[in-house]
N, C-alpha and C positions, 0 to 999 in steps of 0.2 A: 189340580190345574191352576195356573196363574193367568191373570188377565193378559200379561205380555205374551205368553205362549199362544193364547187364543187369537190375539191380534196378529202375531206372526203367521199363524196357520191361515187366518182369513186372507191375509195379503197374498200368500203363495197360492191359495185356492183360487183367488180371483185372477191372478196373472198367469198361473200355471208355468212359472219360470222362476227358479230359485235365485239366479244371479240378478235378474231385474228386480225381484222383490227385495233383495238385500240392499241394492242401491237406493230404492225408494224408501226403505226403512232406515237407511244410513247406519247399517250394521254390517259386520264382516260376514261373508257367506258361510264360513264354518260355524260361526255362532248361531246363525239362523238355522242351519241344518241340524245342529245339536239340539236346539230348542224343539224342533219338530220331532226329532227322534225321542226326546224325553217325554213329549206329549203322547207319542205312540206307545211308549213303554207303560206310562201311567194308565192309559186307556186299554192296553192289551190288544190293540188292533193296528193294522197298517192303513195309513191315511192317504198316501200317495204312491203311485207307481210311475217309473220313468218311461218316457216315450221320446226317444232321440235325445235332444238337448233340453227338452221340456219335461214337465211332469203333469200328471192328471190325477184327479181324485178317484179313489176307490169308492165302492158303494158306502163303506163306513165313513170315508172322508166327506162324501156328498151329504150324508145324513147329518154329520156334525156341523158342516157349514150352514145347512138349512136351519138348524136349531139355534146357532149362535149369531147368525147375521142380524136378526132383529134386536137381539140383546146388545150387541156392539153398537148398532145404530142408535138405540135408545140412550146408551151411555154417552155417545158423541153429542147427542142433542141436549143432554142434561144441562151443560153450562148455559146454553142459550135459553132454555126454559126457566132456569133460575134467574137469569138476567131479566126476563120478562116479568117474573114475580117481583123482582126488586125494583121494577120501573126504570131500568137502565137500558133496555133494549130499544134501539131505533129500527125503523123499517129497513130491511136489507133484502137485496135481490139475490137469491141462491141459484147459481148456475152450475150445471153439470156439463163440462166441456170435454167431449170425447173425440171430436173432429174439428178441423178448421180453427185450431186454437189461436193462431196468430191473428186471423181475421176477427175472432171474437174478442181478443184482448185489445186490439185496436179500437173496436167498437166501444168497449168499456171506457177506454181513455178519452175517446171523443165525447161520449155521453157525459162523463164527469167534468169535462171542460165547461159545459153549460149547466151542469147540475152538480156543483162541488160538494153538496151534502149527501149525495147518493152513496150508499154502501153496498158492497158486493161480497158474497161468500162464494168462492170458486172451488170446485172439486173436479178432478179428472176422471173419477169413477163414480157411477151412480149407486151401485149396490142397493141397499135399502134406505139410503140416506135421503134427506129432504132436498128437493130442488123445485124451483119455480119454472125454470126453462132448461131444456136439455138440447144440446147440439151433438148429433151423432151421425154416423154413416149407416144407411139402411139399404136393403135390397130395393132396386128400382121397381121390381114387380111385387113389392110387399102389399099388405092389406091397405085399403083406403084409410086415410087419416085426415084430421083437421089441421095437422101441422103443415107449415110451409116447407116445401122441398125444392132443392136446387141441385140439378144434375150437371156434372162436368165430366168431360173426357179425361182420360189418363194417358199421358204421353211418357216418353222415356228421355231422361236427361243424359246426354253423352258428350264427350269432347267435341268441340266445334268441327274438327276435321271429319269426324264420323258422320255428322249430320249434313255434310255438303251435298250429298246425293239425294236428299229428300227422305221420305218415310223409310223406316228400317223394319226389316223382318225380325220379329221377336226371337226366332230361332238363331239368328246371326249373333245374338248376344249371350248364347248359352255358356260360353267360356269366359265371359267378362266378369270381373269382380263387382258384385252388387252391394250397394249401400241401402239398407232397409230400415224401416220402422220395426221395433220389437214385435214379436209374434202375437202379443195380446191385442194389438190394434186391429180394428175391422178393416182399415185401409190395407194393411199388410195381407190380410186374408184374401181380399179381392185380387191383389197383385199375384199372390202365390197361386191362386186358382187359374189365372191367365197363363202363367208359366207351365202349370201342370197340363193345361189343354194343348200347349205347344210341345209337350213331351219332355220337359226337363224341370228340375228344381233349381232355383237360382243359387249360384255359388256366392254365399254371403261373406263379404270381407269385413263388414262392419255393420253393427245394428245398434240402435238407440231407441228409447221410448220417447225421445224428444224430436218432433219434426224440425225444430230449428237446427239441431245438431246435424240431422240427416241432410238438410238443405245445405249447410255449410260444407260438409264433407263432399257432397256431389259438386258443389260450386268450385271446390279446390281441385277438381279433376282426379280424385282418388278412386273413382269407380263410377259405374253407371247406376241409375236409380229411377224408379217410377215417380212421376211428378204430376199431380192434378193441375189442370190448366188454369183454374180460377182461385181456389182457396189458398194456395201457397204463394201466389204472386209470381212475378217474372224471375228470370235468371240473369238479370242485368248485373254487371260488374262481377261476373264469374267467368271461368274458363269453359263452362259447359253450355250446351245449347239444347233447348227443348224441341223434340221432334215427334211426329206421329208414329204409331206402330202400324205397319202396313198389313200384317197378316192376322192380327188379333186385336182389332179395335175394341176397347172396353171403357167403361165409365163407372163412376160411383155417384150416389145420391146422398146429399147432406140434408138432414131434417132438423128444423127448429121446432121443438115440441113444447108447448106450455103444459104445466101440470093440470091435472083434472081439478075441476072446481074453479071458483073465481080467483083471479090473481089480485094481489095487492095493487094499489094505485101505482106505486113505483115500479113493480114488476111489469104491469101492463104497459106502462109508458116505455120502459126499456125494451120490451118485446117488440113494440112497433118500430122503435129506433133500430134495433138489431136487424129486423127483417129488411128495413129500408137500406141498411148498409150492405147486406148481402145482395139485394136487388141491384144496387148501384155497381157492385163488383161484377155481377153477371152481365151487365150491359157493356162493360169495357171490351175493347178488342181482345180477342184471344191471343196469347203469346205462343200457342201451340202451332208449330209449323206443319202444314198439311203435306 
């Protein structure tokens, strides 16, 4: 087994989507597939099974991921640990951003404007890697936590003429082309569940793991798409309009969670700043048409 093979396997295991993993790894999909197959031959077991357009871990695959995840995390942390030993490491705030990425990045930019020496290490997946603050979508009815939570309704972005009559029934959009976040995102899962409750699966015309790309495609009028009322901002300067869903109102909750244990001085300061930015956004008038 080679380290690259294990990293490729770990990426596919986390996303459960070969095409998206290939894009994130910046490798050709056939090369990624062949690497996984070589690993399976070397181990003599099947690691993945196909489920529709996605894949999922077999029992052997899950066992392998559980074993290698802390090893890969330790290897990723090694350069930083060595920098500490060498006395070259400055205090950095480690962020795991799984939701509200645009709002989080804007907060980083605003913070550094008044704290130019602040350093940030940002990752989009938590896995077993180190983080000081994590921003993610959670179930609104989840267990009690000390994290700050922000709940927002989810509307539907449609061409302006479709929204003229007010709230839309989700079932009326069954035959529309949907533009969606890639399936590994929790926001996508929340939206898919709403469609399933309405009795259909969205006809996906385009998907991306980048909310910014999804926003742009919806704004160009290339399809309809689910749109959270706060964290993604408004649909100004686009050909789409955000409207409420009449028959299936639903929402998501974003959580800002600090790591266990005391935060560094810089991480604690940014934590307070980040929460205040979210609170300010949530006080703004909602762009969601009722």
